[in-house]
ZAZA-469566 format. One record per residue (C-alpha): x, y, z. Coordinates in Angstrom, 1 decimal, decimal comma, m for minus. Layout:
BEGIN
<X=X Y=Y Z=Z>
...
END
This chain:
BEGIN
<X=0,0 Y=0,0 Z=m0,1>
<X=2,9 Y=2,5 Z=1,0>
<X=4,5 Y=1,6 Z=m2,2>
<X=1,7 Y=2,5 Z=m4,4>
<X=1,1 Y=5,6 Z=m2,2>
<X=4,8 Y=6,5 Z=m3,1>
<X=3,6 Y=7,1 Z=m6,8>
<X=1,9 Y=10,3 Z=m5,9>
<X=5,4 Y=11,9 Z=m4,8>
<X=7,4 Y=10,1 Z=m7,1>
<X=9,9 Y=12,3 Z=m9,4>
<X=9,7 Y=9,2 Z=m12,0>
<X=6,3 Y=7,2 Z=m11,8>
<X=7,4 Y=5,0 Z=m14,6>
<X=10,5 Y=3,6 Z=m12,6>
<X=8,7 Y=3,7 Z=m9,4>
<X=6,0 Y=1,4 Z=m10,9>
<X=8,3 Y=m0,9 Z=m12,4>
<X=10,0 Y=m1,5 Z=m8,8>
<X=6,4 Y=m1,9 Z=m7,3>
<X=5,9 Y=m4,8 Z=m9,6>
<X=9,2 Y=m6,5 Z=m8,8>
<X=7,8 Y=m6,3 Z=m5,1>
<X=4,7 Y=m8,0 Z=m6,2>
<X=6,5 Y=m10,7 Z=m8,4>
<X=8,7 Y=m11,6 Z=m5,3>
<X=5,7 Y=m11,7 Z=m3,1>
<X=3,9 Y=m14,1 Z=m5,5>
<X=7,3 Y=m15,8 Z=m6,0>
<X=7,2 Y=m16,7 Z=m2,2>
<X=3,7 Y=m17,7 Z=m2,4>
<X=4,2 Y=m20,2 Z=m5,1>
<X=7,3 Y=m21,6 Z=m3,6>
<X=5,5 Y=m22,1 Z=m0,3>
<X=2,4 Y=m23,3 Z=m1,6>
<X=2,9 Y=m25,3 Z=m4,9>
<X=6,7 Y=m26,4 Z=m4,8>
<X=5,8 Y=m29,5 Z=m2,5>
<X=5,3 Y=m32,1 Z=m5,4>
<X=6,1 Y=m32,9 Z=m8,7>
<X=2,5 Y=m31,8 Z=m9,9>
<X=3,3 Y=m28,3 Z=m8,1>
<X=6,4 Y=m27,9 Z=m10,1>
<X=4,8 Y=m28,6 Z=m13,4>
<X=1,9 Y=m26,5 Z=m12,7>
<X=4,4 Y=m23,6 Z=m12,3>
<X=5,9 Y=m24,6 Z=m15,6>
<X=2,7 Y=m24,4 Z=m17,1>
<X=1,8 Y=m21,1 Z=m15,7>
<X=5,0 Y=m19,5 Z=m17,0>
<X=4,3 Y=m21,2 Z=m20,5>
<X=1,0 Y=m19,9 Z=m20,6>
<X=2,1 Y=m16,2 Z=m19,4>
<X=4,9 Y=m16,1 Z=m22,0>
<X=2,4 Y=m17,2 Z=m24,6>
<X=0,2 Y=m14,2 Z=m23,9>
<X=3,4 Y=m11,9 Z=m23,8>
<X=4,6 Y=m13,2 Z=m27,2>
<X=1,2 Y=m12,6 Z=m28,7>
<X=1,4 Y=m8,9 Z=m27,5>
<X=5,2 Y=m8,7 Z=m29,1>
<X=4,0 Y=m10,1 Z=m32,3>
<X=0,8 Y=m7,7 Z=m32,4>
<X=3,2 Y=m4,7 Z=m31,4>
<X=5,7 Y=m5,6 Z=m34,2>
<X=2,9 Y=m6,2 Z=m36,8>
<X=0,3 Y=m3,7 Z=m36,0>
<X=2,0 Y=m1,0 Z=m34,3>
<X=5,0 Y=m1,1 Z=m36,6>
<X=7,6 Y=m1,2 Z=m33,6>
<X=11,2 Y=m1,9 Z=m34,9>
<X=11,6 Y=m4,6 Z=m32,3>
<X=9,1 Y=m6,6 Z=m30,2>
<X=9,3 Y=m5,7 Z=m26,8>
<X=5,7 Y=m7,3 Z=m25,2>
<X=5,2 Y=m5,8 Z=m21,7>
<X=9,0 Y=m5,0 Z=m21,3>
<X=10,9 Y=m1,8 Z=m21,2>
<X=13,2 Y=m3,2 Z=m24,2>
<X=13,4 Y=m6,1 Z=m26,6>
<X=16,4 Y=m7,7 Z=m25,0>
<X=14,4 Y=m8,4 Z=m21,7>
<X=11,5 Y=m10,0 Z=m23,5>
<X=14,1 Y=m12,2 Z=m25,2>
<X=15,6 Y=m13,0 Z=m21,9>
<X=12,2 Y=m14,5 Z=m20,8>
<X=11,3 Y=m16,2 Z=m23,8>
<X=14,8 Y=m18,1 Z=m23,6>
<X=12,9 Y=m19,6 Z=m20,4>
<X=9,5 Y=m20,6 Z=m22,1>
<X=11,0 Y=m22,3 Z=m25,3>
<X=13,1 Y=m25,0 Z=m23,8>
<X=10,3 Y=m26,0 Z=m21,3>
<X=8,0 Y=m26,5 Z=m24,3>
<X=10,7 Y=m28,4 Z=m26,0>
<X=11,2 Y=m30,9 Z=m23,2>
<X=7,5 Y=m31,4 Z=m22,8>
<X=7,2 Y=m32,1 Z=m26,2>
<X=9,7 Y=m34,9 Z=m26,0>
<X=8,3 Y=m38,4 Z=m26,2>
<X=4,7 Y=m37,0 Z=m26,4>
<X=2,2 Y=m38,9 Z=m28,5>
<X=m1,1 Y=m37,3 Z=m27,5>
<X=m2,3 Y=m34,7 Z=m30,1>
<X=m3,9 Y=m32,5 Z=m27,5>
<X=m0,6 Y=m32,2 Z=m25,5>
<X=1,5 Y=m31,8 Z=m28,6>
<X=m0,9 Y=m28,8 Z=m29,5>
<X=m0,8 Y=m27,4 Z=m25,9>
<X=3,3 Y=m27,2 Z=m25,8>
<X=3,7 Y=m26,9 Z=m29,7>
<X=1,8 Y=m24,1 Z=m30,5>
<X=3,4 Y=m21,8 Z=m27,6>
<X=6,9 Y=m23,0 Z=m28,9>
<X=6,3 Y=m21,8 Z=m32,4>
<X=4,8 Y=m18,4 Z=m31,3>
<X=7,7 Y=m17,9 Z=m28,7>
<X=10,1 Y=m18,6 Z=m31,5>
<X=8,5 Y=m16,3 Z=m33,9>
<X=8,3 Y=m13,7 Z=m31,1>
<X=12,1 Y=m14,4 Z=m30,3>
<X=12,9 Y=m13,8 Z=m33,9>
<X=11,0 Y=m10,3 Z=m33,8>
<X=13,1 Y=m9,1 Z=m30,9>
<X=16,1 Y=m9,2 Z=m33,3>
<X=18,3 Y=m10,2 Z=m30,0>
<X=21,4 Y=m11,5 Z=m31,1>
<X=22,9 Y=m12,4 Z=m27,9>
<X=19,8 Y=m14,5 Z=m26,8>
<X=19,8 Y=m16,3 Z=m30,2>
<X=23,3 Y=m17,5 Z=m29,2>
<X=22,1 Y=m18,8 Z=m25,9>
<X=19,2 Y=m20,5 Z=m27,6>
<X=21,6 Y=m22,6 Z=m29,6>
<X=23,6 Y=m23,6 Z=m26,5>
<X=20,3 Y=m24,7 Z=m25,0>
<X=19,2 Y=m26,7 Z=m27,7>
<X=22,7 Y=m28,4 Z=m28,3>
<X=22,8 Y=m28,9 Z=m24,4>
<X=19,2 Y=m30,4 Z=m24,7>
<X=20,2 Y=m32,6 Z=m27,7>
<X=23,2 Y=m34,1 Z=m25,6>
<X=21,2 Y=m34,8 Z=m22,6>
<X=18,6 Y=m36,4 Z=m24,6>
<X=21,0 Y=m38,7 Z=m25,9>
<X=22,4 Y=m39,8 Z=m22,5>
<X=19,0 Y=m40,3 Z=m21,3>
<X=18,2 Y=m42,5 Z=m24,6>
<X=21,5 Y=m44,4 Z=m24,0>
<X=20,2 Y=m45,2 Z=m20,3>
<X=16,8 Y=m46,2 Z=m21,6>
<X=15,0 Y=m43,5 Z=m19,6>
<X=13,6 Y=m42,4 Z=m23,1>
<X=13,1 Y=m43,7 Z=m26,1>
<X=15,7 Y=m43,5 Z=m28,9>
<X=12,7 Y=m42,7 Z=m31,3>
<X=11,8 Y=m39,5 Z=m29,1>
<X=15,4 Y=m38,4 Z=m29,2>
<X=15,7 Y=m38,8 Z=m33,0>
<X=12,5 Y=m37,0 Z=m33,6>
<X=13,5 Y=m34,3 Z=m31,2>
<X=16,8 Y=m33,8 Z=m32,9>
<X=15,2 Y=m33,9 Z=m36,6>
<X=12,6 Y=m31,0 Z=m35,4>
<X=15,3 Y=m29,0 Z=m34,0>
<X=17,6 Y=m29,4 Z=m37,2>
<X=14,6 Y=m28,3 Z=m39,2>
<X=13,8 Y=m25,2 Z=m37,1>
<X=17,3 Y=m24,2 Z=m37,3>
<X=17,4 Y=m24,7 Z=m41,1>
<X=14,2 Y=m22,9 Z=m41,7>
<X=15,7 Y=m20,2 Z=m39,6>
<X=18,8 Y=m20,1 Z=m42,1>
<X=16,8 Y=m20,3 Z=m45,2>
<X=13,6 Y=m18,1 Z=m44,7>
<X=14,7 Y=m14,2 Z=m44,7>
<X=13,5 Y=m12,8 Z=m41,1>
<X=14,5 Y=m9,8 Z=m38,9>
<X=16,9 Y=m11,7 Z=m36,7>
<X=18,7 Y=m13,2 Z=m39,4>
<X=19,3 Y=m9,6 Z=m41,2>
<X=20,4 Y=m8,1 Z=m38,1>
<X=22,8 Y=m11,1 Z=m37,3>
<X=24,5 Y=m10,6 Z=m40,8>
<X=24,7 Y=m6,9 Z=m40,1>
<X=27,7 Y=m7,7 Z=m37,8>
<X=29,7 Y=m8,1 Z=m40,8>
<X=29,1 Y=m4,5 Z=m41,6>
<X=29,3 Y=m1,6 Z=m39,4>
<X=27,5 Y=m2,5 Z=m36,5>
<X=29,8 Y=m1,1 Z=m33,8>
<X=27,5 Y=m2,2 Z=m30,8>
<X=27,6 Y=m5,9 Z=m31,6>
<X=31,7 Y=m5,8 Z=m31,9>
<X=31,6 Y=m4,2 Z=m28,5>
<X=29,6 Y=m7,0 Z=m27,0>
<X=31,7 Y=m9,9 Z=m28,4>
<X=33,6 Y=m10,3 Z=m25,1>
<X=30,5 Y=m10,5 Z=m23,2>
<X=29,2 Y=m13,2 Z=m25,5>
END
């Protein structure tokens, strides 16, 4: 209550509101941890909530880019890189839930958010997050290979996941898209990209 009251005297209401949302987020996070992270079902529920929320955020980002003519999709975040950072959480979750899935309903539940999140990620034009995504997918492929070797998952599931992953990467490289165009701009005169190479 006092946090919202501070908006009345704040010299920068936007930043104050952002900090208030952070406080609310921490409170909600504590609530979920205490009440839901007591079982596997609770953890899966949290993952599904994350996927659903970021699906909505992705749709907002796509709408911004297509209908509002914004240069980079930002969703409900201050900039595109923050949106990309959150999408990098949802995309691997959707991919993992699809491994070994045979029910059409489940495939649609996790497949549709995966596709929409990937589209929105491309529209953020975030080069650094794209590198992180490649690392995550390679790590997942190796991890699934280990699981298949120990017969924890079926070899067919691992193979299908690998084929889908390679298809996504190939389509990204073949089909012209905003992120690919921004990646290739590194070879030109993009001073910002060169200054971040050490961070990458």
